[in-house]
N, C-alpha and C positions, 0 to 999 in steps of 0.2 A: 503494499500498500504506498510506503514512505517512497520507492522508486517511482510509482507511479505519479504522485502526488508533484513530485521534482517534473517529470517530464509535462504534466500538466503546466506546471509552473514555467518553465521553458517555452512551451507554445505560447504561453499569455505574453512571456518577454517576446517572444520573436514577432508577434504584433503587435506590440509595442514599439518595439525598435524599427520596424518596418514602416510603422505609422510614420514615426518621429524624423525620420531620415526623409520622408516623402516629403512631410510639412516643410524642411530644410531646403526639399528642391533637388536631393541625393539620391540618384539611379539605385537604391538599397535593396531593392527586392530579392530574397531568395533565390526567387525563377530565374531571376538574369542570373546569381553566379551559377546556378546547377546548367542552366543553358551552354555555356561557355565551357565550362569546367568538363562537362560531360563530352565536348569536342575535344578539346586539348589537353585532357587529362584522364582520360578513361580508367583508368585502373583506379584512381584517387576517386573517381563520381562513385565506381560498384562498391569501392570499399563504404563510402558515408550511404550510399541507396541502402546497401542490406544491412545497416546498423538499427539499433536501437534509436538514435538520433533521428534518423532519417522517419523512423513508423512514428515518431512524435512529432517531427513537423518543425524540429531542429534543424534550421537551413545555418550554411557559411556564415552568413553576416552574424547571427547568434553568438558565433563563437569570435569571430575575426573583427567585430566593430570595434572601433575607435575613435576616442575622443582626437580631436583635432589638436590638443596641445600635447599630444603624448608624444616620447621620444622617437616613438619607431612607427609612429603614425605618416601614411601617405597614403592621397588621394586616388582611389583604385574605380573606373568610371562612375565618378561621381561621387563615391563615398570614401569617408576615411575607415581605413582597415590596419590592423596591424599583421605580420606575419605569425607572429609568436604567440600562440595562445599559451596562458600563464596560470598557475593554479588559483589566482586572484580571478581570471574569468571564468574557471570553471567553476567557482567558489558561488558563483552566481546564483547559480540552480546546486551545486553538489558542496552544501555549505558547510556541515559538519565531515564529510571526508576531506575539503581542502585545509580547511583549519587541521584537524589530525596531520596530515599530510604536511603542513609547513611547519607544524611544530615538532617533528621529527625528525631522530637522526638521518634518516636518507635528504631531508631537505638540507641538512647542512655540511653534506658530503661536500661540497663544492667548496667548504673554508679549508677543508683538509687540504687544499693546495697552495696554500701556504706556509704549511709545515715542510717536516723533511724529508719526508715523499716524494713532495714535487719538486723540493729542491736538489734529491738524487737525481730526478728524470731529466731536469735543466743542465743539470752542472756534466752528470755523466753519459746522458741521452741528446737532450737538443730540443729547441721548442714545437718543430713538427711533430717528435712522439708523445711529448707535451699532450698536443692538442687533438692529434688522432688516437692515443691513449688514453692517457689518466683522464682526463677532460670528458672522454665521451661514455665515461660510467661514472664518474665523480658529477660533472658537470665544471662548467666554467662561466667566468662574467661574459653574460652576451653583450657585445660593444656596436655600434652605432659605423657604419661608413663613414669616414672623414670626407670620402668623395661622392658619397651619395647617401645627402642628409636624409634619415628618418629609414634607412634599409638598414638589414642588414649586416654585419662585417662578415666577409666570407673567412675571417681567422677566425669567429666564434660561433659562425652557424655555416651545416647543422648541428644543432647539439642538442638529444634528449637527455645529457645526464643526468641523473637522480637529484642533485644538488646545484642545478642549474642555477647561476641570480641574475633573474630576469630585469629587465630595464625598469618595470614597473615598482620595481623595489620588492617582489615577490621570492623567495625562494622555493626549488622543485620544478617539478616537472613530471605532471601524470599520464603522458605518451611514453614515458619510460616504461611503463608498465602496461599501459592502456593504448596498444600502438594505434595511431592515426592512421588513417581515418573512420574505421571500423568500431574503434576502443571497444574491444571485445572483452567481458570479462572473463568469459571460458579458457583465453588466452593468458590473463592475467592469474587464472589459479593455478596453470598448469609450473611443473619446476623448470623448464625450459625456457620461460618467461624471466625467470631470476638469474637462470645461468647466463646470461650475457655478462653479467657483473661477478657473480659471484663464484669464480671458479680461477684455478690457478694456482701457484706457488705458496700465494699466502693470504688465501680465504678460498680453499676448494671446496664450499659445501655443496654444489652441484655434484661435484666424482662424490661427496659423501653420503649424498643422499642416494644419489645410484647404487652406491655399495650396501645401503642400509636396507632391512628388512623391509621397511618402510619403501624406498625406491623399487624394489622388487615386487612388491604388491601393487603399486601402482601401474607399474610398466604390464603384469597380468593383469589390470581389470580397469586399463584408461577408460575402455567405451562403458563403463556401469559407472562414471563415477558423476553423471547427471552435472556436468562441467556448466552448461548453460543455464541451470536453476536460478529463479528469481534470488529464493532465501541463501542458497548451498549453506544448511545449517549439518555440520558432523553428526552422524548418527541420526539423522531424520534424511536427508536427501541425499546421502554417500554414508558410506562406513568401510570399503574397502581397503581403503590406504590415506594418509593423510598427504597432502602436497605443501610447500614452502607456505604457501598462505593457508592453509587449514591452521598451523601451529601459529603462524607468528600474526595471523590478521583476521579470519575468516570467522564469522559468527557460531556460538555453540546455544544451546538451548538456555544459558545461564550467561552469555554475556556477547555483546552484540560485536558487529566488526568493526575493525579499527584500523585506520591508516598509518597510525604511529606503532612501527614495526618494534619499537622500543619495549611497544606495552609489557611483552610477556619473557624479556630477557633479566636474566637475575645477574649472570655473570658479564662483567666487559673484559672480553678477551682480546682486544685488540694492543692495548699496553703491553710493554715488555714485561711487566708483573701484572697480573689480572686481579682484578678486585671487584666486587660486590656493587651493582648498579644502585642509585639511590632508590630507597624504597623496595627493594630486591624481594624483600619475604612476598610482600603484593602480589609485583610481577611474576614471581614463582606461584604463587597460588593460582593466577590466572593462567597459566600454561599449563598445571598438574591440570586444570578443569577442562583443557582438552584434550592431556591425555587420560583422562579418567572415562572417555566415551566409547573407548576401544579396550582399556587394561585396566585391571585392576589395583586399589590405594597402593598394595604392598610391591605391585610390579613398580608403578611408576615411584616410589618413595625409593627402591633400590636401585632404579638407574641414576636420580638424582645423587644417592649413595655414592655410587660407584663413579658417575661425574666430577663430582666437588672432591673425590680422592685423586683423582687425575689432574686436576686442576692446582690442586695444594701442593702435589709431586712436583709438578715442574715449578711452582713461584719457591719452595723451597731450597729443591736440588740442584735447579739450574739457576732459574731466573735472577732469584736474592744476589747468588754467591757471583754471577757473573755481571750484574748491575753493578755490585760495590768495585768490583775489581775497576769496571772500565771508568767507574767515577772517581779512583784513585789516579789513575791513570793520567785524566785530563787536568788533575787536581794537581798536578806534578809537572803539567804541561810538557810530558815525554814523547809523543810523538812527533817523528821527522817531519810532515808537513802539516802547514797552518790548516787547509781545504777539510771540513768534512769529509770523510768519504775517500780520502786519499791516502787512508792505511790501511793494511791488512784488517787489523786487529777493528775497525770499524763495521767493513765489511762482514767478519766473523761473528763477530756481536748482533749484528742486523737480521744476520739470515738465521739466527739461534734464534731468536725470539719472534721476527716480524715472519718468517717463513716458518720452521719448522717446529717452533713452538705456539704457533696459530694452529697449523696442521695438526697437531697432536691434540691440544685444547678443543675444537671444534670436531675433532672424529670422535671423541668422547661425547661431546653435547648431545650430536647426532645418531651414536650407535654404529659408526663407520670405524669397526677393532682396525681395519689396515690403515687407515691413517693417523690411530691412535698412535699404534706402534710402529710397523716399519718405515712409514712417512709421517709420522711424527718423535715420539720420543726416543726412537732408535736413533734418527737423524739427529736429535738434539741430545744425545749423549756423545756419538761421533763426535759431533761440531764441538761441544765443552771441553772433551777430554783431549783431542788430537789435533784440533787448528784454533781455538780458541785459547786457552791456556798455554799452549807453546808461543800464539803470538804475545799473549800477556806477559810470560817469560823474557820473551826476547827485549825486554827495555833492562833485566837483570838490575833492577831496583831491588834493595834489600827488602824494604816493607812489603811491597809484594807477593816477592816470591816468598818472604815470611806466612803471609796470608793465605797464601796456595799450599805450602806446605802442610800449615795446621789444617788446612781443608781436606787435603787428600790424604795425611796419615792419620787424622783423630776423630774426623766426622765420620759416624759409622755409614753414612749413605755414601761415600765415597773411599772409605778405606779399602776397599774390597781391590783395590788398582796392585795394594802391596802383599795381597794373601795367595798363596796355591792355590789352584783349581780344585785341587781335591778335598781343602781344608772348605771351600765355596758351595762345592756341592753338598757337601755333608749340611752344609750348614742351611741350604735349601730342603733335603729333606729332613729334615728334624724340625724347621718349622724356624730356628731364629733368628735367620736373615730375613723374615717375613716381618715379623717382629718390631725389627727399626722401624717399619714405613706403617705401624696401627696407628701412629697419630694424625698419618694424612685423613683417614676416617674421622678420625674425632672434632676435627677443625670444624667449625661453624664460619 
């Protein structure tokens, strides 16, 4: 009912806009737009024609209409329009969804391009790689072409990055998930939709999902998922498998759909050392509500028990010691070259947490065993012991070497390096070695 009410609002808005433009003498009829684009852009026309927008008389001008004073507004066949449709535009009808999206972590993804992530891409790669790589997912600041006033610069357009910073001050891009001009909800609900950005060495959620039981069940039952359903409530409209949207956004019998993808996430796994999000207990409860549609409470609690332990293991055994060592190196000014990422130790540390460490944590979060171990903790351990530590020792600093010596000789998580294999295997069989890690399961 809410969705139909929104389309009725859009229809009224369409009539109002056409009347307003007509009163000012502008040729703003939706029919005029359709007639031209049907001939010049037949694919785009058919995408719109078969969409719910078209079915509810929402035409081109309803989304692309602009005020003459807008920095990206230009006169087009008698009407002022803007190429870019922003969350602020979508929010005229989809108010709640736009507000949630603009307040979400997704909408702030473009801001990260001023962090060390973008720095590395700029200095080690170059601007073309930043534009076609980083900004295509994260979104960048959309600029106006100085040589063609009110038109978008080719340097920043096209761009459908999820955190795009738009000329009207809004952040985000609805069509990052709801591809124009069909704006299909069925497409947005499929994991492949998220996989455009959530894949690769530092955040392989798509690959993790595919290897998990969830992904296996989805591929086997995709045709039974009712992806076109208006409500799409788990346990009601479908039950065979969850998708990314199921867990992070879509409705359950107890909670409505959300376009804030952080509403159900309890850990922040992005930084070198994981930390709980603000209000994490409530957010975890919201995610558990999704899980309980298909799993019993004991199963769900067991998953989080195991997941939390992996995160704590990564934090305590590898991330915190490595971060301490890096701080010592930087404080002492030991690195040979002044630029960030111009020294081997920085690359090894970066890949330890940004690539390998993330894979391990995300693998545990999404029940992907291969990513938890072989692409995760295994790689973390190999990097830590045989790449990062040797690079740190390279500086031959007494204080740093003393810290490393104490860690490897006296910390029970690390002193296996100094013991015979036979002794270690006996400790595994007896359960003594496992006791070292029991504290990981008790931390909250």
